[in-house]
C-alpha positions in Angstrom: -22.4 89.1 4.8 -22.6 92.7 3.4 -19.8 95.2 3.9 -20.8 98.0 6.3 -19.6 101.4 5.0 -20.0 104.9 6.4 -19.8 107.7 3.8 -19.0 111.2 5.1 -19.2 114.5 3.2 -20.2 118.1 4.0 -22.5 118.3 0.9 -25.9 116.7 1.4 -26.7 116.8 -2.3 -23.5 114.9 -3.1 -24.3 112.3 -0.5 -27.8 111.9 -2.0 -26.4 111.4 -5.5 -23.9 108.9 -4.2 -26.7 107.0 -2.4 -28.7 106.8 -5.6 -25.6 105.6 -7.5 -24.9 102.8 -5.0 -28.4 101.3 -5.1 -27.3 98.5 -7.4 -24.8 97.5 -4.7 -27.3 97.4 -1.8 -27.1 93.5 -1.6 -23.3 93.8 -1.2 -22.9 97.0 0.8 -24.8 98.2 3.8 -24.1 101.9 3.4 -24.8 104.8 5.7 -24.5 108.5 4.7 -23.7 111.3 7.2 -22.9 115.0 6.9 -19.6 116.0 8.5 -17.1 114.6 10.9 -19.1 115.1 14.1 -22.1 113.1 12.7 -19.6 110.5 11.5 -18.2 109.9 15.0 -21.8 109.8 16.5 -22.7 107.1 13.9 -19.6 105.1 14.7 -20.4 105.2 18.4 -23.9 103.8 17.7 -23.0 100.9 15.4 -20.0 99.0 13.9 -18.7 99.6 10.4 -16.1 97.9 8.3 -15.1 100.9 6.2 -15.3 104.7 6.5 -15.0 106.8 3.3 -14.7 110.5 3.8 -14.2 113.8 2.0 -11.0 115.7 2.9 -12.0 119.4 3.1 -15.0 119.8 5.4 -15.8 122.7 7.8 -15.1 122.1 11.5 -13.6 118.6 11.5 -11.9 117.9 8.2 -11.2 114.4 6.7 -7.7 114.1 8.1 -8.8 115.0 11.6 -11.8 112.6 11.4 -9.5 109.7 10.2 -7.1 110.4 13.1 -10.0 109.9 15.5 -11.2 106.8 13.7 -7.7 105.3 13.8 -7.5 106.0 17.5 -10.9 104.8 18.5 -11.5 102.0 15.9 -8.1 100.8 14.7 -9.5 97.8 12.9 -11.5 99.9 10.5 -10.5 100.5 7.0 -10.1 104.3 6.2 -10.5 105.7 2.6 -10.6 109.2 1.3 -12.9 110.2 -1.6 -12.1 113.8 -2.3 -12.1 116.4 -5.0 -9.0 117.8 -3.2 -6.4 115.5 -4.7 -3.6 118.0 -4.6 -0.3 116.9 -3.2 -0.7 118.9 0.0 -4.0 117.2 0.9 -2.5 113.7 0.2 0.6 114.4 2.3 -1.6 115.7 5.1 -3.5 112.4 5.1 -0.3 110.3 5.2 -0.5 107.6 7.8 -4.2 107.9 8.5 -5.7 106.6 5.2 -5.4 103.3 3.5 -6.3 104.7 0.1 -7.0 108.1 -1.5 -9.5 108.3 -4.3 -10.1 111.4 -6.3 -13.5 112.9 -7.4 -15.0 112.3 -9.8 -14.7 108.6 -9.1 -16.7 106.0 -11.0 -18.8 103.6 -9.0 -16.7 100.7 -10.6 -13.5 102.3 -9.3 -15.0 102.9 -5.8 -16.4 99.4 -5.7 -13.0 97.9 -6.7 -11.1 99.9 -4.1 -13.4 99.1 -1.2 -13.8 95.4 -2.1 -10.0 95.0 -2.6 -9.2 96.6 0.7 -11.7 94.4 2.5 -10.4 91.3 0.8 -6.8 92.2 1.9 -8.0 92.9 5.4 -9.5 89.4 5.6 -6.1 87.9 4.9 -5.3 88.6 8.5 -7.2 86.4 10.9 -5.7 87.8 14.1 -7.5 91.0 15.3 -4.4 92.4 17.2 -2.4 92.1 14.0 -5.1 93.9 12.0 -5.1 96.7 14.6 -1.3 97.0 14.5 -1.2 97.2 10.7 -4.1 99.5 10.5 -2.4 102.0 12.9 1.0 101.6 11.2 2.2 105.0 9.9 5.6 103.9 8.6 7.6 100.9 7.4 10.9 101.2 9.2 14.1 101.9 7.3 17.7 100.7 7.5 19.4 103.2 9.9 22.4 104.2 7.7 20.0 105.1 4.9 17.6 106.9 7.2 20.5 109.0 8.6 21.8 109.6 5.1 18.4 110.9 3.9 18.0 113.1 6.9 21.4 114.7 6.3 20.7 115.1 2.6 17.4 116.9 2.9 18.7 119.2 5.5 21.7 120.2 3.4 21.8 123.0 0.9 23.0 120.5 -1.7 19.9 118.3 -1.7 18.6 117.3 -5.1 15.9 115.1 -6.5 18.7 112.8 -7.9 20.5 112.4 -4.5 17.2 111.9 -2.6 16.0 109.3 -5.1 19.2 107.4 -5.0 18.9 107.0 -1.2 15.2 106.2 -1.1 15.2 103.6 -3.8 17.7 101.4 -1.8 15.3 101.2 1.1 12.0 99.2 1.2 10.3 101.2 3.8 10.9 104.6 2.2 10.2 103.3 -1.2 6.8 101.9 -0.2 5.8 105.2 1.4 6.7 107.4 -1.6 5.0 105.1 -4.0 1.9 105.1 -1.8 1.7 108.9 -1.6 2.6 109.5 -5.3 -0.1 107.2 -6.5 -2.6 108.6 -4.0 -2.0 112.1 -5.4 -2.5 110.8 -8.9 -5.8 109.2 -8.0 -7.1 107.0 -10.8 -5.4 109.0 -13.5 -2.2 107.0 -13.7 0.1 104.6 -11.9 3.7 105.2 -10.8 5.7 102.0 -10.6 9.2 103.2 -9.7 10.7 105.1 -6.7 12.5 107.5 -9.0 9.3 108.6 -10.7 7.6 108.9 -7.3 10.3 111.1 -5.8 10.2 113.4 -8.9 6.4 113.6 -8.7 6.4 114.4 -5.0 9.3 116.8 -5.1 11.9 117.8 -2.5 9.5 120.0 -0.4 7.1 117.1 0.1 9.9 114.7 1.0 11.2 117.2 3.6 7.7 117.6 5.1 7.3 113.8 5.2 10.6 113.3 6.9 11.0 116.3 9.2 7.5 117.3 10.1 5.1 114.3 9.6 7.8 111.7 10.5 6.4 109.4 7.8 9.8 107.7 7.7 11.5 106.0 10.6 14.6 104.0 11.4 14.8 100.5 13.0 17.4 99.1 15.3 16.9 95.5 16.2 17.7 94.5 19.8 21.2 93.1 20.4 19.7 89.7 21.3 17.4 89.5 18.2 17.8 86.8 15.6 16.6 89.2 13.0 19.4 90.4 10.7 18.4 93.7 9.2 21.5 94.1 7.1 20.9 90.6 5.8 17.3 91.3 4.8 18.4 94.6 3.2 21.1 92.9 1.1 18.7 90.0 0.1 16.0 92.5 -1.0 18.4 94.6 -3.0 19.8 91.5 -4.7 16.3 90.1 -5.4 15.3 93.5 -6.9 18.4 93.5 -9.1 17.9 89.9 -10.3 14.2 90.5 -11.0 15.1 93.6 -13.1 17.7 91.5 -15.0 15.2 88.7 -15.7 12.6 91.2 -17.0 15.1 92.6 -19.4 15.0 89.3 -21.3 11.3 89.5 -21.9 9.5 91.3 -24.6 8.8 95.0 -24.0 5.1 94.5 -24.2 5.1 92.1 -21.2 3.7 94.9 -19.0 6.2 94.4 -16.2 9.1 96.5 -17.3 10.0 99.1 -14.7 8.2 97.3 -11.9 10.1 94.1 -11.2 13.0 95.8 -9.4 10.6 97.4 -7.0 8.6 94.2 -6.6 11.8 92.4 -5.7 12.9 95.1 -3.2 9.5 94.9 -1.4 8.9 91.2 -1.5 9.9 90.6 2.1 8.6 93.8 3.6 6.3 91.9 5.8 9.2 90.3 7.7 10.6 93.8 8.5 7.2 95.0 9.7 6.7 92.0 12.0 10.3 92.1 13.4 10.1 95.9 14.1 6.6 96.0 15.6 6.2 92.6 17.3 9.8 91.6 18.1 8.9 89.1 20.9 6.4 87.2 18.7 8.9 87.3 15.8 11.5 85.7 18.0 9.0 83.1 19.1 8.3 82.3 15.5 12.0 82.0 14.8 12.5 79.6 17.7 9.4 77.6 16.7 10.7 77.1 13.2 13.9 75.7 14.5 12.3 73.5 17.1 9.7 72.0 14.8 12.0 72.1 11.7 9.3 73.9 9.7 9.7 76.7 7.2 9.5 80.3 8.7 6.2 81.0 7.1 4.7 77.9 8.8 5.9 79.2 12.2 4.6 82.7 11.4 1.2 81.2 10.6 1.1 79.6 14.1 2.3 82.6 16.0 0.7 85.5 14.1 -2.2 83.9 12.3 -0.6 85.1 9.0 2.6 84.8 7.1 5.0 87.7 6.3 3.9 87.5 2.7 0.3 88.2 3.7 1.3 91.0 5.9 3.3 92.6 3.0 0.4 92.0 0.6 -1.9 93.8 3.0 0.4 96.8 3.5 1.3 97.3 -0.1 -2.1 96.3 -1.6 -4.2 98.5 0.7 -2.1 101.7 0.1 
């Protein structure tokens, strides 16, 4: 079955060129091309699509406004930006409404890889309600003390890149968000693998905007009756990251994983945090089911959610 994609831009000539370039993919992709956000919403109302790919700066309804509407009306749809406006301001503006941000000029191979990878990750999740939840998810919640500490830091006159980075790199939710945004701003020209690099690239002003204006970070307080231990998950994730970083130091420098393993360890259980924060009743049901049936937690998650926390994490990190 071919992937149904809607391409949106305000330049008809650019759309015509893109249409010609995509002809070799016509057996894999069923592509439709429209001019502007209004025409895009009309097309979406007429027929279903799997993916929408839009430019950012368009007259009338810009890309960010269009994607807000798409997210509201069609939460299961994948949302990508393909724009010549890859400046940090545009990327930050689209935070929370796009799954991936690609910069023009973008090769057909890079576009194909981004779309097909996003669709493959989407198919990891069998449950439609879980797909809709994750597609609408703007933030990955943070450990409350770290969230409060970051809030106080950025509001103070003594805020610095070093202080902000030290806080963010201890939290999986905030780390995931800054990595997503920094790599989106870079487009296909590079890859940032550490929180420290991402914070430096984004800068203090962008972090302040994300935290205070766009609310791209949030804190999480589990219910008193919950079996989910946020502090335990936090300690486990930090320890895993530190151990992974220690192991990688024993490998040759050319292994390709240096500078990344600590972050991979920190984020490896991010799916558990997302499920516990957003679907607490089902998360508790999965916990009880694991104890009653004496099965591993991932087996219970599969029964309750239709996916494991590892697949949820893979979707969130891989589609950003």
